[in-house]
Each structure stands twice: as C-alpha cells, then as structure tokens.
C-alpha angles and dihedrals in degrees: 000000000000125000131178112279117257131166117223123211102240139199111217123340113274095001132111117259118268115273108282099189119097102197108107089218088065096052094089091047090052092049091051091047092051090050089059098044095257115142116233095192138013142187115250127218089262093060094254118132112227131196118226115240117250092237090056092051091049093049094048093046089051090054087055090053093253115132110221108160105130135345096286093054091043092052093049091047091050091051090049092052091053094048096044097087090048092057091062126070090210132015114263092253138351120214119183141160122257113270091016117138108213138160128231125206118226119197119209137147108294113273096017120138111240134190125196130192142157126235103204127215091250092056098258123128128224127190120222116221120228118239129201116274119176095180112138118250119254131221105242115182090329096313120108102231127194132202118227121190125216131185117234110220112252094214097072114127125237115283150068109310134169125243113205134188132186126195130163092344093309116121124202133176142179137178115273111199121195111199134185116274085218129009105249101193094088087066089075087074085065092211091301116138117232136179134212143180121262115206146163097238097204089058095049108083139171132202087268097053123110093233091289130071112255146186093280089051087053090054091051094044089053090051094051092047092047091054087059092050102264118156098201148005117222116202137184120267110294094200120144122269126192116328093240138013135323092059133178113262097208114087086199093062102056130160089235136009095202101061133049136247114256087204085085095057119116103220095200091058094061109104093224089058088075090060097054114120119246094268093049093048091048090052092051091050090049090051091048094049090052092065104025091081086072091065091081096043127101088204119115117287116260108210093173094059093045093046094047091053092045094049091052089052093046091053088058093049092045089060091060111101113247121227121244095265094048090046091053092048091051092049091049091051092051092048091049093051092046128177093347092066091043092054093044091051090048090053090051092051092048093045088056088062105028121060115224089255093051111128091225090076090064095040129017094016097036093126135013088247095058116118090241089057092049088056092047092052087067098040094046098038092122094053090043090056090049092056093045087051091052090055090049090054091049089052093051096047092047089050089053092049094052093043091050093049092053092045088052088060103263112152092211110011124192116014113199126209123229115208122223095245147324136272121265113256092029132118097275092044086056105039095036099039090123093066099038127085121240129213095033139075133203127248143122134275119247116287138167093273096045104026094182095049125241135267111197094187094228129133111234130225111271100236096212098043092044089056090044088057091053091246089283096146092047092049095048091049091053093047093054095047092046095044094098103014136112089201145354128224111208109211111223093357086182084079089074085065101036139341132208105243118200119195112235110269094022128107123252090257090061098067138094139210120267114199127224134200094266091178089063098039096045091041093053090045090054092046095052093042091051092050089050093047091239136139121230124222117192120205094222099173126126132044110344142154110258096237091061096077091048090051092051091049091050090055093049096254118144118231131213130245123186114194097228092049099048103097140114136193090294096052133258114010111238110250091237087069095054119113120272096215093060148099106236124193140160096239147000135225089259089066130059115265109277095263089055093043091054088053091053095247091148092061093045092049096046091048092051090052095048094246097130124093097194135043116295091235090062092047093048092048092050092046091051091049092050091049093047091051089058095040089051089060091047091054091046089062093051094248097118131034125220095253121125108284099191100087123079096265092044093051091049091050090049093051092050091047091052091054091047086052094053088049087066087071118097090231112137093218126050119189120210113195111225089217089061092048092058099036100251116168105181121104115245096200135010111202115227093036136092115168095001090082130025094250118188093007101097114115120216109270140151136200091290097049137267117003118212127194085247089063098049100082089060099032104118094198090052093047093045095055093046090047089052090053093048091049092048090051091043092240120159117201090203 
C-alpha cells in the first residue's frame, strides 16, 4: 500500500501531536485523547497542520473502550487512565532491548514486602534488585497503594521470559521480552549488494499451473532468477482467504495473516497424490485440465474456478491413507501450531456452512469458546482435520520453495509479504476479536497520490488489549510467516508506529492517528526475524515523522525507496544519496508497470475512475514533468540517449536505463519487478478502488501475450533487463 513519501513535522517521537483545537471546552477531550495515544492534530501531505474534529476523537476513544461523551465522562475516563497502572502489581508486558538496564514499577499495598524475579526462557532464574523510590502512595479504590521499583538485570538473553512478583502472599506475573538492539541477520550480506525479482505469485503461471500461480511455480521462479544471479524473490502476501469460493481477490485483505492460502498448493506435489487409484488420478487430471487452459490467456484471473477445481482434487487426496511417518509429521505440525491452528480450522469449517451474514456469527458462534462452537468441534471434526491438513501441506511446499532457493545459490531466498491487516468477518477478526478494535477501520489520509484518502476496511490492533495479551497473537503470526522465509516485507511498517483510524460511516479524511508501542512491536519483529534467520524490509513510504526512518535503521530494518517517489524540494534525489540499508526499486505494485507509467497510464486510469481532484490535463502535465526530471538525470549519467523513447524499442531501452540508474544507489537490495522484465503495461492494483477496477486479477503478460515461467529462460527482454542489472552491479555469472 505505497504512497508518495512525505516527511511530517512531528512533536515528540512516538507521541500524539499536541492538541490542535483552540476551544477551551475541548481541552479535556484532547488531554484524554493524548493519554490514550490518539492524535489530536496531524500534518498533511501538503505541509498543512490539521486539527482533528471532536466527533472523531470521541468515536475513536469509544472504539478503545474509553467513554468520552461530555466533560463529566471525559474527566472520569481521564481519572481512570491515571489510576490504571496503580491497579496492577506488574505491567501487562515488559519489552526491552538486550543489554538494556531498565526499572519496573511494582504496585502493592503500602508497606508490603515485595520480591521480584525473572524465570528465563532457558529455565534459569534471576533476582531483581530493589531500588529506592520515594514516590508517595496513592489511594486506589480505598487501598493505600505504594510503588516499588526494581532493576531488571541487563544480562538476560534474547527471548520470551516471565517476570514474577510476590507480595503478601499474592503472586503476579507478566511476559518479559528481550529483543535485539539491532537485527543482526542483514550482516550475512556482508555489505554486498544483491538484487531480486518482485512478483505477484498468483499472476505468475507455468504450463503446469491450475490457472493461478502456485508454490511450485514459486520454486521454479526462484530457480530461474537464481540462474541469473538473483539473491531473492519477493512475493505478495500468501495469507489465507476464504476456505471455499467465492474468495477475496486482494492478497492484502486476507481472512488471517497467520495461515496460508491453499489456493497456492500444487496438488501433484503432494506425496499422497501418487497413491491415488486410477479413477482418483483420472479425476484429478480432469479437474486440472478444466482450468489449465487459462494459463495461456490474458483474460482476468479466475481464482474461484481454480480454487473450486483444486479443492475437489484435494478432497480426493485427503482421503488417501497416510503412512506412519507422514502421520507423525502431520501430528507434530498440529501440535506445534497449537490452539491457533485449531481455531482457524474451526472457523474454516464453520464458514463452509454459515454465510458471512448468518446470525450465528453474532450469537451462538460469536467466539471460538462459545458452547455452540464446542459442540461444532465434535460435529465438524472431519472438516477441521481437512483444513489443518491443508495448512500442513502449505507449510511443506513453502519449506521446499525456500530450501530450493537457497540450494540454487540465493543469499536470501523467498521474501514473504505481511499485509497491514485482515478483513472484517474473517478468521482473525473472529479468533482474535479480543485484541482488535471495533467501530473503526484502518486507512490513510488524503495525499497527492490518493487525493480522497484510503479506507482499507480492516479492523486495527487494539493497542491496550494487544499489550494485555502479551503480544501473543502478533508473535504467533510472525513466527508462522517467518517459518520458511529468508525475509519478510512489512507492508506499511509505519503502522507499527501509528495507524490512521477511521470511525465507521466516516470518510477517510475524517480519521486520526492512533499511536502504538513501536518499541515493543519493532522489537518483537526483530526478535522473531533474528531467530528465523530472516531480514526485514519495511515499506516506509507515505506520510511519516522524520525520526521513524532513523529508528528503523537503528534497529536493523531495511527501508524502501521507489524511484518516482524519491524527491525533495529541489527535485529528484540523486541515487547516490539513497539509503544503504534499503530495498530500492523503480516501481511498486500500486503503480502501473514502468512501461505503463511512462505512458501515463496511472493518470488515465485514475481519471476514468473519478479519483482526480483537478483537471486531467494538469495531472498529465505534472506527471510528464516529474518523469522528465528523472529521465534528465538518467541521460546526464550517459545511461539513456536522446532518441525517441515512445516506440517499443525505445520504451524497453528506457526501462533498462532506469534500472541501471537505480543501481547507482548504495542500497544493499535492488528489486526488479517481473512485470518490467517482460514488458507488461497493465496496472495490478489501483489504490482507492475495490470493484471499480479488477485489482489483483491481471495475469503476467508482455507485448507478445501471456508469459509463463517456462518462457523466461529464453525471453530476450527478460534476460536483457536482468543482464543490465547484473552489469550495473558488476556481477559476473561465471
């Protein structure tokens, strides 16, 4: 979800902006909002500071469970927020950096003796020393409560530990998470620059695909790229959609971010497929042939047809008895994934029977723990096992793809993409309802690229409840995505600092920022990535506070630079001034492929969809001027002649010159869009639209028609662009 890059003038790091309203009656509301991490003002993309309307603040506070209707309610809520820490013996969770000496406050009846210690992940025990604290006790619900301070030992190792406190016979505990000060996995690149393909996997097909790109296609794409010297393949989010057709097209609007989409399974690669009887094998082949004809078509992708055929085939393979070794592996996988997998599989089984509008979701089946759901676990045990089995197969085929990419010589391998959130009514919205906010959705304020703002229709994490849970759901999600990954791209990583919350029924412009504990969220991300041996790439585009990029770099997180967005008041930023710890590319999936962008397709499309706020002629003139400013720099470096670049050969030469230009940047990672390598012009996704444009349904094609993975080793356009990139990076295949 890329936006043009814009620095915001901030207040203090990680804190809401200062109250921007001037009415004294709103002062209390602004104070309450600030106490709960809700921004009361923000800087827009145009450099103008805007105050947040009182009704927006009240609606957002209500979604956080904070009453704010009128001064009396606001005062009571403010008092509650000040007393909340005193009502707990320990904080809900403590996240710190390795080697960091910090103190923790413990709240107990005044005068009570208290002891604090840490039970470490490795089984060792560490006592916490008490420090002087002369803070006066506070009356909390009629109990005089004191605050004792203890020092957390700085020598604790990385991991998930438990902080415990005992006072007057009362025992309390909370998670204590020690995270890397800096993610160390990027050091395996040893300062060497590497490049990789970026691709929408579903659009990248082979002659063996079932109309949609799959995990085996990912393995083959990585092999082809590795043969040309690539160090990674970055793909779209592979999160699960609905368990049966119809399914959501957008990979950025999944039902869950923890589990994977069985649509990507290659049926023929499942070991039990080989043990089907003749009739079963013939039926699978018939199902495959029914959708394989789409592989050579430029028409829109049809996920529903492919998934329906694949599910029918998977049902047949599921009925094949597994051998003892395979049975044990399946059982081990289920045990490792625990209750999260059980609840997800239950949701899938229920969703096969209950439409999204079914009243059971709001009543009998409102939570996985409801009595109705306990009964359904027994009745639907066979379907639950089927959906657990599908996740096991996804895990195995992803493991094979990553292992193959590394064996082919890739330094990183497969880089997964983590979506910003999930769709309402999906598996995560059901199983994780306790840590998600209600009554709001996530989006982005208006900016130059999306002048009406964006509503992504996703429920956000509830900052307080997520912390209360010890960040368990966040951790488990990261572990699953990183399980077989060489890296992870975090879409809109700025959302780990703050998210634009939009009250239900309001437009994107009527939202405000809600701030998160970025130290905890980034720290846990770094911890889980380090344990998985993966790099982290943050998509840090859009409106952001300037200290954010410095903070991410300090923690070892790569940033993102898109050629067309890298400019300042003086024009395009020379590539030599780009960041080193960064993934740099010419374009992104939210823009047309470069050939289409050069032709102004983005302006034409946005005008046809009514997304412009000024005449098309002005937009087209500005777009042409922006492009020429960049192309002028490309020519100045001798990478592009002055010949006409509007014919096919000229466009191809321009695209190659632009990639050679980005290779001048010191960035350690260079992304090469597969669509640019084959000459595609069609836009994959137009932000700010849903059904108005066929987002995420464009198959990979070039000027000559559909391009399959089978075609790539002999595709001269493909080989030429990758050769240009290798030469620019001074890589020698020999």
